[in-house]
C-alpha positions as CSV (number, residue, x, y, z in Angstrom):
1,M,-63.2,-128.6,-69.4
2,E,-61.5,-128.6,-66.1
3,I,-63.0,-129.4,-62.7
4,R,-61.6,-127.9,-59.5
5,R,-62.7,-127.3,-56.0
6,S,-64.5,-124.0,-55.5
7,E,-62.8,-121.1,-53.8
8,E,-64.4,-118.3,-51.7
9,T,-63.6,-115.9,-54.6
10,D,-65.9,-118.0,-56.8
11,C,-69.0,-117.5,-54.7
12,C,-70.4,-114.5,-56.6
13,E,-70.1,-116.3,-59.9
14,I,-71.6,-119.5,-58.4
15,M,-74.6,-117.6,-57.2
16,K,-75.1,-116.1,-60.6
17,I,-75.1,-119.6,-62.1
18,Y,-77.8,-120.7,-59.6
19,A,-79.9,-117.7,-60.5
20,H,-79.6,-118.6,-64.1
21,A,-80.5,-122.2,-63.4
22,R,-83.6,-121.2,-61.4
23,R,-84.8,-119.1,-64.4
24,F,-84.0,-121.8,-66.8
25,M,-85.7,-124.6,-64.8
26,A,-88.9,-122.4,-64.5
27,E,-88.9,-121.8,-68.3
28,Q,-88.6,-125.6,-68.8
29,G,-91.6,-126.4,-66.7
30,N,-89.8,-127.0,-63.4
31,P,-90.4,-123.9,-61.3
32,D,-90.8,-125.7,-58.0
33,Q,-87.4,-127.4,-57.5
34,W,-85.3,-124.4,-56.5
35,G,-87.5,-121.4,-57.4
36,P,-89.9,-120.9,-54.4
37,T,-87.1,-121.0,-51.8
38,N,-84.4,-119.3,-54.0
39,W,-82.3,-122.5,-53.5
40,P,-79.5,-122.9,-52.8
41,P,-78.8,-120.2,-50.2
42,E,-75.5,-118.4,-50.3
43,A,-74.7,-119.5,-46.7
44,L,-74.9,-123.2,-47.8
45,I,-72.5,-122.5,-50.7
46,H,-70.0,-120.9,-48.4
47,S,-70.3,-124.0,-46.1
48,D,-69.8,-126.3,-49.1
49,I,-66.7,-124.4,-50.1
50,Q,-65.2,-124.4,-46.6
51,A,-65.8,-128.2,-46.4
52,G,-64.2,-128.8,-49.8
53,N,-67.3,-130.2,-51.4
54,S,-68.1,-127.4,-53.8
55,Y,-66.7,-127.7,-57.3
56,V,-66.6,-125.5,-60.4
57,C,-66.3,-126.4,-64.1
58,I,-63.8,-124.2,-65.9
59,D,-64.0,-123.6,-69.6
60,E,-61.6,-121.1,-71.3
61,D,-60.7,-119.7,-67.9
62,K,-64.3,-119.0,-67.0
63,I,-66.7,-120.7,-64.6
64,A,-69.3,-122.5,-66.7
65,G,-70.9,-124.7,-64.0
66,T,-70.9,-125.7,-60.4
67,F,-71.9,-128.7,-58.2
68,Y,-71.6,-130.3,-54.8
69,F,-69.8,-133.6,-54.6
70,V,-69.0,-135.8,-51.6
71,R,-68.3,-139.5,-51.2
72,G,-68.4,-142.1,-48.4
73,R,-70.7,-144.6,-46.7
74,D,-74.2,-143.5,-45.7
75,I,-73.3,-139.8,-46.4
76,E,-76.7,-138.6,-47.5
77,P,-79.3,-138.8,-44.8
78,T,-82.2,-138.4,-47.2
79,Y,-81.1,-141.6,-49.0
80,R,-81.5,-143.8,-45.9
81,V,-85.2,-144.3,-46.7
82,I,-86.3,-145.0,-50.3
83,E,-89.9,-145.8,-51.3
84,D,-91.3,-147.6,-54.3
85,G,-88.0,-149.2,-55.1
86,A,-84.5,-149.9,-53.6
87,W,-80.9,-148.9,-54.1
88,L,-78.8,-151.2,-56.2
89,D,-75.9,-151.4,-53.9
90,D,-75.1,-150.4,-50.3
91,S,-71.4,-149.9,-50.7
92,P,-69.8,-146.4,-50.2
93,Y,-71.0,-144.0,-52.9
94,G,-70.6,-140.5,-54.3
95,V,-73.4,-137.9,-54.3
96,I,-73.9,-135.0,-56.7
97,H,-76.1,-132.2,-55.7
98,R,-76.9,-128.7,-56.9
99,L,-75.5,-129.2,-60.4
100,A,-76.0,-126.1,-62.5
101,A,-74.5,-124.5,-65.6
102,N,-74.5,-120.9,-66.9
103,G,-75.8,-122.0,-70.3
104,T,-72.8,-120.9,-72.3
105,V,-71.1,-124.2,-72.6
106,H,-72.7,-127.4,-73.9
107,G,-72.2,-130.7,-72.0
108,V,-71.4,-129.4,-68.5
109,G,-73.7,-131.9,-66.9
110,E,-72.4,-134.9,-68.8
111,H,-68.8,-133.9,-68.0
112,V,-69.6,-133.6,-64.3
113,M,-71.3,-137.1,-64.3
114,K,-68.3,-138.7,-66.0
115,W,-65.8,-136.9,-63.7
116,A,-67.7,-137.9,-60.5
117,F,-68.1,-141.5,-61.6
118,Q,-64.3,-141.7,-62.2
119,Q,-63.8,-140.6,-58.6
120,C,-65.6,-143.5,-57.0
121,G,-67.4,-145.8,-59.5
122,H,-70.7,-145.6,-57.5
123,L,-73.0,-142.6,-57.6
124,R,-76.4,-141.6,-56.3
125,I,-78.3,-138.6,-57.3
126,D,-81.9,-137.3,-57.1
127,T,-84.0,-134.8,-59.0
128,H,-87.4,-133.3,-59.1
129,E,-90.0,-135.1,-61.1
130,N,-90.5,-132.1,-63.4
131,N,-86.7,-131.8,-64.1
132,R,-86.9,-133.5,-67.5
133,I,-83.5,-132.2,-68.6
134,M,-81.8,-133.8,-65.6
135,R,-83.8,-137.0,-65.9
136,N,-82.7,-137.3,-69.6
137,L,-79.1,-136.6,-68.6
138,L,-79.2,-139.3,-66.0
139,R,-80.5,-141.9,-68.4
140,K,-78.0,-140.8,-71.1
141,C,-75.2,-141.2,-68.5
142,G,-76.3,-144.7,-67.5
143,F,-78.1,-144.1,-64.2
144,V,-80.9,-146.4,-63.1
145,Y,-84.1,-145.2,-61.5
146,C,-84.3,-146.7,-58.0
147,G,-87.4,-145.1,-56.3
148,V,-88.5,-142.0,-54.4
149,I,-86.7,-140.2,-51.5
150,Y,-87.8,-137.1,-49.6
151,V,-85.5,-134.1,-49.1
152,E,-84.9,-132.9,-45.5
153,E,-85.5,-129.2,-46.2
154,D,-89.2,-129.5,-46.9
155,G,-90.1,-133.2,-47.2
156,S,-90.8,-132.9,-50.9
157,P,-90.3,-136.1,-53.0
158,R,-87.4,-136.6,-55.4
159,L,-86.7,-139.3,-58.0
160,A,-83.6,-141.2,-56.9
161,Y,-81.1,-142.7,-59.4
162,E,-77.9,-144.8,-59.0
163,K,-75.0,-145.8,-61.2
164,I,-72.5,-148.5,-60.2
165,K,-69.6,-150.2,-62.1
């Protein structure tokens, strides 16, 4: 599987992947993470692409998954305050958001986690409490639960995880 930056021409396929992900999450008992707001909005995806922070996973010349990735120091405002725990390290880190797959290729999430960790050796990520699949993936990939953060969009809680070398 190859990972590359998303292009504007990928947007339609990316939005199809997010629609599939919303349906899949609802079927798996997680209807509230992206479902009620039809998250993420297409305008945000265009913004991510223009900023160079949107990526796609290519398998056999087809887009099988997508995600947002950025790295730096203090890059995620919602991570500045963490409750019921603490971050493991305050050095620059990478953030993965909006990870989704189209369901046709096994292992997209694990591949993304490995790729992102190779980019910087320090990752932070958060997920909804009801997203059992993501929580299991994070444990499998060696992430440590650190506490609870609250997303800026609506103030809802998310479980926060971190992985460092």
